[in-house]
Structure formats: C-alpha cells, structure tokens
N, C-alpha and C positions, 0 to 999 in steps of 0.2 A: 638375447642381447638387448640391452637398453638403448634407447634412442641416442643418448649422450655418447655411449661407446661407439655406436654406428657412425655418428657425425665425426668423432675423432679418427676413426678408421678411414673414413672417406677423405678427410683432410690429409692424413699421413700418406695414403695411397696417391692422392693427387700430387703431392710434393715429391714423391719418390720417383726413381727412374724405372721402377717395375712397370711392365706393360699389362700384366694379368695378375689378378688376385682372386683366389678361391678359398673360401673359409666355410667350414661346416662344424657346428657344435650342436649336438642333440638334434632337435627338430628344425634348427635354423641353418640356412645355407645362403651364402651370397657369392656371386660371381661378378667380377669387375674386369673389363677389358678396355684399355685406352685406345686400341686400334680399331675397334668395331664401329662401323658407321651404320646408320639406319636409313631406310629408303626415304624417310621424310627429312633427313639431314639433322636429326636430333643429336644431342651431345654424345660423344663417344664414351664418356665416363658414366653413362647412365647405368646404375646398378640393376641387376636382375635378382630379385629376391624370390626365394622359393621356400615353402614350408613343406617338409617331407613327412608324410604320415606313415609311409611304408618304405622298406628298403627298395632301392632301384634294382631291377633285374636286367640282364643283357637283352631280353626280348623287348623291354620297354624303351630301349635306346633308339632314337630316331636313326633311320638308315641314312648313310652318307649319300651325297649327290656329287657327281663329278662337277668340278667347277673350273672355269677358266677365268681368272681374274684379269683386270685390265693390265696389270704389270706382266703377267705371263703372256698375254696376247701381244703386247709390244715386244717382249723378248723373242717371241716366236717369229715375228716379222723381221727382226733384226738379224737373227741367227737361223739359218735353214735347218740345223740339226735339232732345234728345239720344237719339232713338230709333235702333234698329239695333244691329248687332253690331260689335265692334272686331276688326280683323285686326292682330295685333301682329308685331313683328320676331322671327324665330326665332333670331337671332344678333346679336352685336356687329359693327358694320361701318358703312359709309357708304351712305345711301339715295340712289338715283338713280331718277328718274321715267322716263328714256328710255335707250335703248341707247347713245346718244352725245349730246354737247352740241347738235348741230345737228339732231337727230331730234325728232319730236313725242313727247310723253309716252305711255307705254303706256295709261294710263287718265286720264280727267278726271272731275270731278264731273258726275253725271248719266248717265254711261256705264253700259250694261248689259253685264255680264261673264259669260262662260260658264265653267263649271268647267274648270280646266286652263289658262285664259288667263293670260298673264303680267301681273302688276300693277306690278312694279317690279324693280329690281336692288338687292341688298345686296352691296357689295364688302367682302370680309373676307380679309385677308392676300393681297391682289392677285388674289383669285379672285372672278369675277363670278357671283353666285348669283341666279338668277331666282326670284322669289317668285310662285307660281301660285295662282289662286283655288281654294279647296277645294270651292266650290259656286257655282251661278248666283246672281248678286247685282247690285245697282245701287250705284254709288259715291255715297255721300251727302256724304263729306268726305274730303279728303286732309289728314292731321294733321301732316305733317312737310314741311319744305322740301327741295328738290333739293340734294344735296350735304351734307346734315346728318348728323352722326354719330348713330347710334342704338345703343341697348343692347338686350340680350335683353329681350323683352316690351314694348318701346316701342310704343305705339299708332301704327299707320301709316295705317290707313283706317277710316272708319266706313261700314258697308255695310248694305244691306237685302236679305234673301233674296228671290229672285223665282222 
C-alpha cells in the first residue's frame, strides 16, 4: 500500500462512524481502533502496522487475560448481581461456543472450569483460535451469542474464581 493510499484511508476512517478498521492485503496489515487508549495517553487512532512474513497460527496468538475495566467495576458496585470478573476477547473475530454447529458448547452457565480448559473459539481470518481459561473459575454468564462478531476487548464471559 502506498503512503498516499494510507493517508487517504486514515482520513476516511477518522471521518467515519466506524470504531475499528482492520485491513490485510498481501504482506501488509493495518489495525485501527478509535476506542483504544494507551498508558501514556497517546492518540486512540494510532495505527498499528504489521508486516506479516508467515501465516499466523493459533499457537502464536497471545493468550487472553481476564480484565475488569473501569466501566465494569463501576457497574459491579452499582448492581450486586454483576459480581465476578470479565473475560474479554483478545482479538477481532467471530465467537463460537462449540467446535462445530452440532457439538455441545465448551462451557455453560454454572460450569466449573479448570485453568487451561477451552472456553470458546474466536475465528479470525479463517483461523480457529481456542480461548483458554487463565485460572480455575465458575461461568456466571455468557455475554455474547454464538456466531456473533466480536472486537478486541469485547466482554465474553462473566466468571468467579474458584
């Protein structure tokens, strides 16, 4: 992608109502997120450019970390039923509860999960990425529907450590 094309893309994205843009062509990949803030307070529209020399594999995907954002903390103090921790999506993709449409879901509300157990699949660029539990927990709530598109940091599960 030429610099002129990139500048036009950035201008169009900045003016649009879209919050996330991900584009991949050949060895060029760009990911833009208007909602992302950085620890140093840098601009949220800072592009992340990557040059890919080899296809991404599920094993090279960073493992998710449970997060409790400021908004979910305030929600949990306002409403007693919103206890627990949130496990969020580590990437943009499509959320799947089961390995195939005719299989049972990996986890259901009320299930106790061991560290390393698969919680769901996030499909990104035709790669099925298994999301594993980072700690032993109980599933309190599944926050997204099967087949739903998710973005980076979309809350997927509300859990309680056990």
